[in-house]
C-alpha positions as CSV (number, residue, x, y, z in Angstrom):
1,M,10.8,6.0,-9.0
2,K,9.6,4.2,-5.8
3,R,6.4,3.8,-4.2
4,K,6.1,3.0,-0.5
5,Q,3.0,2.0,1.2
6,D,1.2,2.2,4.5
7,S,-2.2,0.5,3.6
8,K,-2.4,2.4,0.3
9,G,0.4,4.5,1.5
10,A,3.5,5.3,-0.6
11,G,5.6,4.6,-3.7
12,S,8.6,5.6,-5.8
13,R,9.8,5.9,-9.5
14,G,12.3,3.4,-10.6
15,Q,15.1,3.9,-13.0
16,G,14.2,1.2,-15.4
17,E,15.4,-2.4,-15.1
18,Q,16.9,-1.9,-11.6
19,G,13.4,-1.9,-10.2
20,R,12.3,-0.5,-6.9
21,Q,15.3,0.4,-4.6
22,G,15.3,0.5,-0.9
23,E,12.5,-2.1,-0.4
24,K,13.4,-5.3,1.7
25,F,10.7,-7.4,0.2
26,P,8.1,-7.4,-2.5
27,V,4.5,-6.4,-1.6
28,P,3.2,-9.6,-0.2
29,K,0.0,-11.6,-1.0
30,P,-1.9,-13.6,1.8
31,Q,-1.0,-17.2,1.7
32,T,-4.4,-18.3,3.2
33,P,-7.7,-16.2,2.6
34,V,-9.0,-14.9,6.0
35,P,-12.6,-13.9,6.5
36,S,-13.0,-10.2,6.8
37,P,-14.9,-9.2,9.9
38,Q,-17.2,-6.0,9.6
39,F,-15.3,-2.9,10.6
40,S,-16.2,0.8,10.8
41,T,-13.3,2.1,8.8
42,P,-11.4,4.7,10.8
43,N,-10.8,8.2,9.1
44,P,-8.0,7.9,6.6
45,D,-6.9,11.3,7.4
46,E,-6.3,10.3,10.8
47,W,-5.1,6.5,10.6
48,L,-2.8,4.5,8.2
49,Q,-3.6,0.8,8.2
50,I,-0.2,-1.3,8.3
51,G,-1.3,-4.9,8.5
52,K,-3.9,-7.5,9.5
53,I,-3.7,-10.3,12.0
54,V,-4.3,-13.4,10.1
55,S,-3.5,-16.3,12.6
56,A,-1.8,-17.3,15.9
57,Q,1.8,-18.3,15.8
58,G,2.8,-20.9,18.3
59,L,1.7,-21.1,22.0
60,S,3.1,-18.1,23.7
61,G,0.8,-15.4,22.3
62,E,2.5,-14.4,19.3
63,V,0.5,-13.4,16.1
64,R,1.1,-13.6,12.4
65,V,0.5,-10.3,10.6
66,Y,0.1,-9.8,6.8
67,P,1.7,-6.5,6.2
68,D,0.0,-3.7,4.3
69,S,3.1,-1.6,4.6
70,D,6.5,-1.5,3.0
71,F,8.2,-0.2,6.1
72,P,9.7,-3.2,8.2
73,E,10.0,-0.9,11.2
74,R,6.3,-1.0,11.6
75,F,6.6,-4.5,12.7
76,E,10.2,-4.8,14.0
77,V,10.7,-1.8,16.3
78,P,9.0,-1.9,19.7
79,G,6.5,0.7,20.5
80,T,2.9,1.7,20.5
81,R,0.5,0.5,17.6
82,W,-3.2,0.7,17.4
83,L,-5.4,-2.3,17.2
84,L,-9.1,-2.2,15.6
85,R,-11.3,-5.0,16.7
86,P,-14.5,-6.0,14.7
87,G,-17.4,-3.6,15.9
88,Q,-15.1,-0.9,17.0
89,T,-14.9,2.5,15.4
90,E,-11.6,3.6,16.7
91,P,-8.3,1.8,17.0
92,Q,-7.0,1.2,20.6
93,P,-3.4,1.4,21.6
94,I,-1.4,-1.7,22.0
95,E,2.3,-2.3,22.7
96,L,4.6,-3.9,20.2
97,L,7.3,-5.8,22.3
98,H,9.2,-7.4,19.2
99,G,8.7,-8.6,15.8
100,R,10.4,-10.6,13.1
101,Y,9.9,-11.2,9.4
102,L,9.4,-14.8,8.2
103,E,11.4,-15.3,5.3
104,N,9.5,-16.8,2.3
105,K,6.2,-16.4,3.8
106,N,5.6,-12.6,3.3
107,L,4.4,-12.4,6.9
108,Y,5.5,-10.9,10.3
109,V,5.4,-12.5,13.7
110,L,4.6,-10.1,16.5
111,Q,4.5,-10.3,20.2
112,L,1.9,-7.8,21.6
113,A,1.8,-6.8,25.3
114,G,-1.0,-8.6,27.2
115,V,-1.2,-11.4,24.6
116,E,0.4,-14.4,26.5
117,N,-1.1,-17.5,25.1
118,R,-2.6,-19.0,22.0
119,S,-6.1,-18.4,23.0
120,Q,-5.6,-14.8,23.4
121,S,-3.8,-14.6,20.1
122,E,-6.5,-16.6,18.4
123,E,-9.1,-14.0,19.6
124,L,-7.0,-11.4,17.5
125,R,-7.4,-13.1,14.3
126,G,-8.8,-10.6,11.8
127,C,-7.9,-7.5,13.7
128,M,-6.5,-4.6,11.9
129,L,-3.2,-2.8,13.0
130,F,-2.9,1.1,12.6
131,V,-0.6,3.9,13.2
132,P,-1.4,7.7,13.2
133,A,-1.5,9.4,9.8
134,S,0.9,11.8,11.1
135,D,3.6,9.0,11.8
136,R,4.7,8.7,8.0
137,P,8.2,7.9,7.6
138,E,10.4,10.3,5.5
139,L,10.9,9.3,2.0
140,G,13.9,9.6,-0.1
141,E,14.1,11.2,-3.5
142,D,11.7,9.9,-6.2
143,E,9.9,8.1,-3.5
144,Y,6.1,8.7,-3.0
145,H,3.4,7.5,-0.8
146,V,0.9,5.3,-2.8
147,V,-2.1,7.4,-1.0
148,D,-0.6,10.5,-2.5
149,L,-0.5,9.1,-6.0
150,I,-4.0,7.8,-6.1
151,G,-6.3,10.4,-7.7
152,M,-3.6,12.4,-9.3
153,E,-4.3,13.4,-13.1
154,V,-1.9,12.3,-15.6
155,F,-1.0,14.5,-18.7
156,L,1.1,14.1,-21.9
157,Q,4.0,16.2,-21.1
158,T,4.4,17.2,-25.1
159,S,0.9,18.4,-25.7
160,G,-0.6,18.9,-22.1
161,D,-3.6,16.7,-23.1
162,L,-5.2,15.0,-20.0
163,V,-4.7,11.2,-20.1
164,G,-6.7,10.3,-17.1
165,T,-6.6,9.6,-13.3
166,V,-4.4,7.3,-11.2
167,V,-6.7,4.8,-9.6
168,D,-4.0,2.3,-8.4
169,V,-0.5,1.6,-8.0
170,I,0.5,-2.0,-9.0
171,P,3.8,-3.5,-7.5
172,A,6.0,-5.2,-10.1
173,G,9.7,-5.1,-11.1
174,N,8.9,-1.5,-11.7
175,D,5.7,-0.2,-10.3
176,L,2.9,0.5,-12.5
177,L,0.4,3.3,-12.5
178,E,-3.1,2.3,-13.3
179,V,-4.7,5.1,-15.0
180,S,-8.4,5.4,-15.7
181,L,-8.5,6.9,-19.3
182,H,-10.3,10.3,-19.8
183,E,-12.7,9.5,-22.4
184,P,-16.3,9.3,-23.0
185,V,-17.6,5.6,-21.7
186,P,-21.0,4.2,-22.4
187,S,-23.0,3.9,-19.1
188,D,-23.1,0.1,-19.3
189,K,-19.2,0.0,-19.7
190,K,-16.5,0.2,-17.3
191,P,-14.0,3.0,-17.9
192,K,-10.9,1.8,-19.8
193,T,-7.6,1.7,-17.9
194,V,-3.9,1.6,-19.1
195,L,-0.9,0.5,-16.9
196,I,1.9,2.9,-17.2
197,P,5.4,2.0,-15.9
198,F,6.2,4.3,-12.9
199,V,9.7,5.0,-14.1
200,K,11.5,8.5,-14.5
201,A,12.0,8.1,-18.3
202,I,8.2,7.8,-18.7
203,A,7.1,9.8,-15.7
204,P,9.4,12.5,-15.4
205,V,7.2,14.9,-13.6
206,V,5.5,14.1,-10.5
207,D,4.1,17.2,-8.8
208,L,2.4,16.4,-5.5
209,Q,1.3,20.1,-4.8
210,T,-0.6,20.5,-8.0
211,R,-1.7,16.7,-8.2
212,R,-0.1,16.3,-11.7
213,I,1.9,13.8,-13.2
214,E,3.4,14.3,-16.7
215,I,4.3,11.3,-19.1
216,T,6.3,10.6,-22.2
217,P,4.9,7.3,-23.0
218,P,6.5,5.1,-26.0
219,P,4.5,4.5,-28.9
220,G,1.6,2.4,-28.6
221,L,1.5,2.3,-24.7
222,L,-1.7,4.2,-24.3
223,E,-3.4,2.0,-26.8
224,L,-3.0,-0.9,-24.5
225,G,-5.9,0.2,-22.3
226,S,-8.1,-2.5,-20.8
227,G,-11.5,-2.6,-19.7
228,A,-14.9,-4.1,-20.1
């Protein structure tokens, strides 16, 4: 099964050792920390965050973008994107003229309309890029948007017992569901979590309509929970 992402956007179940299929690069990590300006976060029901401008590229106005999306077309296909500057409450439209992926750097280089020199591109450092939430790419079989997986309840298929709630999806050779366990927790402790491989053999049922995932964990998996 595969997970695919726009911001916390999409995912998928793997088949096991083969890992995620259809993704062209691993979910990247920023190479250099960039200070985060203060933003008024747009309504997530209306907007999907796809990336963050982290620096200027060269002298001609290109910008480097750290992607929050697993869909290369967000950065390579010309067309309208939406730019959110610090202090703004709503993203503003901006045209993507062209873009390319920087191999081994986990970054894209974009040329945006009206950004013609390094000074202008430096002014965009820290700005966020969005697309409308309605602009979700179609997914293949056993592919799921991360945003849809977050908050789903996880049950044991054999007994129907509630295991917990998905709080994150962690990229790995096969994606991992981070599940907050459904058990009493002292007020001074954090809820325990467990990592469940998001593969069909372990998570055979993913029902988006009922917000339910059913799992058949191997012995000992649920005893590997972590937490303070």
